[in-house]
C-alpha positions in Angstrom: -13.5 -6.4 3.4 -15.6 -4.9 0.7 -15.3 -1.5 -0.8 -17.9 1.0 0.3 -16.9 3.5 -2.4 -14.2 3.8 -4.9 -12.2 6.5 -3.2 -10.3 6.7 0.1 -8.6 9.2 2.2 -5.4 7.2 2.9 -3.9 4.3 0.8 -1.1 2.4 2.4 1.2 0.0 0.5 3.2 -2.8 2.0 5.3 -5.4 0.3 4.0 -8.2 2.5 0.9 -8.7 4.7 1.9 -7.1 8.1 4.3 -4.6 6.7 1.8 -1.8 6.9 0.9 -2.6 10.5 4.5 -2.8 11.5 5.4 0.4 9.8 2.3 2.5 10.6 -0.3 0.6 12.6 -0.6 3.4 15.1 -0.9 6.0 12.4 -3.7 4.1 10.7 -5.6 3.7 14.1 -5.2 7.5 14.6 -6.6 8.4 11.1 -9.5 5.8 11.5 -10.5 7.6 14.7 -10.5 10.8 12.8 -13.0 9.4 10.3 -10.6 8.7 7.4 -11.4 5.9 5.0 -8.3 3.7 4.9 -7.3 1.1 2.2 -4.3 -1.2 2.5 -2.8 -2.8 -0.6 -0.3 -5.7 0.1 1.9 -6.4 -3.0 2.8 -10.0 -2.2 1.3 -12.9 -0.2 4.7 -13.5 1.5 4.8 -17.0 0.1 8.5 -17.3 0.7 8.3 -16.2 4.4 9.3 -18.5 7.2 6.8 -16.7 9.5 3.7 -18.9 8.9 1.8 -20.1 5.8 0.2 -17.8 3.2 -3.2 -18.7 4.6 -2.2 -17.9 8.2 -0.7 -14.6 7.0 -3.8 -13.7 5.1 -6.1 -14.4 8.1 -3.8 -12.4 10.3 -3.8 -9.5 7.8 -7.6 -9.6 7.6 -7.9 -9.6 11.4 -5.4 -6.7 11.8 -7.4 -4.7 9.2 -10.6 -5.4 11.1 -9.2 -4.4 14.4 -7.6 -1.2 13.0 -10.9 -0.3 11.3 -9.5 -0.4 7.8 -12.2 0.0 5.2 -10.7 -2.4 2.6 -7.6 -4.5 2.2 -6.5 -6.5 -0.8 -3.4 -8.2 -2.2 -2.0 -7.8 -5.7 -0.4 -11.2 -5.7 3.0 -10.1 -7.0 5.9 -12.5 -6.5 7.5 -12.5 -3.1 11.2 -11.5 -3.3 10.6 -10.6 -6.9 9.5 -7.0 -6.4 11.6 -5.1 -8.9 11.0 -1.8 -10.7 9.2 -3.3 -13.7 6.6 -1.7 -15.8 3.9 -4.2 -15.4 4.1 -4.2 -11.6 4.2 -0.4 -11.6 1.1 -0.3 -13.8 -0.8 -2.5 -11.3 0.2 -0.2 -8.4 -0.6 2.9 -10.4 -4.0 1.4 -11.3 -4.7 1.0 -7.6 -3.8 4.6 -6.9 -5.9 5.9 -9.8 -8.9 3.7 -8.8 -9.0 4.9 -5.2 -7.9 8.5 -5.8 -6.5 8.8 -2.2 -5.7 12.1 -0.6 -2.6 10.6 1.0 -0.4 7.6 0.0 1.9 5.9 2.5 4.6 3.6 1.1 7.9 2.3 2.6 11.0 4.2 1.9 12.8 1.8 -0.4 15.3 -0.9 0.4 16.6 -3.1 -2.3 14.2 -6.0 -2.1 11.0 -3.9 -1.8 12.1 -0.8 -3.8 9.1 -1.0 -6.1 6.7 -0.6 -3.2 8.0 3.0 -2.7 9.0 3.8 -6.3 5.7 2.9 -8.0 3.4 5.3 -6.0 5.9 8.1 -6.8 6.0 7.1 -10.5 2.2 6.9 -10.7 2.0 10.6 -9.9 3.7 11.5 -13.2 1.2 12.5 -15.9 3.4 10.9 -18.5 3.0 7.4 -17.0 0.5 5.5 -19.1 -2.4 5.7 -19.3 -1.9 9.5 -19.3 -5.6 10.2 -19.4 -6.0 8.6 -16.0 -3.2 10.5 -14.2 -3.9 11.1 -10.6 -1.8 12.9 -8.1 -2.5 12.4 -4.4 -2.1 15.5 -2.3 0.8 13.9 -0.5 3.0 10.8 -0.7 4.7 9.9 2.5 7.6 7.4 2.5 7.8 5.8 5.9 11.3 4.9 7.1 12.7 2.2 9.4 13.4 4.9 12.0 9.9 6.0 12.6 10.1 9.1 10.4 8.1 9.9 7.3 9.5 11.8 4.3 6.8 13.7 2.5 7.3 14.1 -1.2 
């Protein structure tokens, strides 16, 4: 999908293609119906997954985004099962947030193998995180949990 403009209303992060849909597909559909511009950023291509090939997962992710009405979806290509809280990965995630300037960011509440997916959006809100001149704070950051609840920080 191509970008219509450089901003969005809601930016959703997932460690793997399908994580966002599993965690908040219904929420995305609801916000699309309300006219929100939604962008999904997958961090990895799930290359170590036993649930299909990378190509199959990418096709399924693109189709899910189309069916949900997502404006744009892309993948950062970070290493699967290698998502750690490292500065370079955080910089990439922060750059996405600063590029799209979302009103609302959704990220998974961390668990050990995907902790950066939740930590990086929170860290990018800090004005001290480089580059300081490009700091951007969404109105809200919602951490979705495995139990269907969101924690707003």
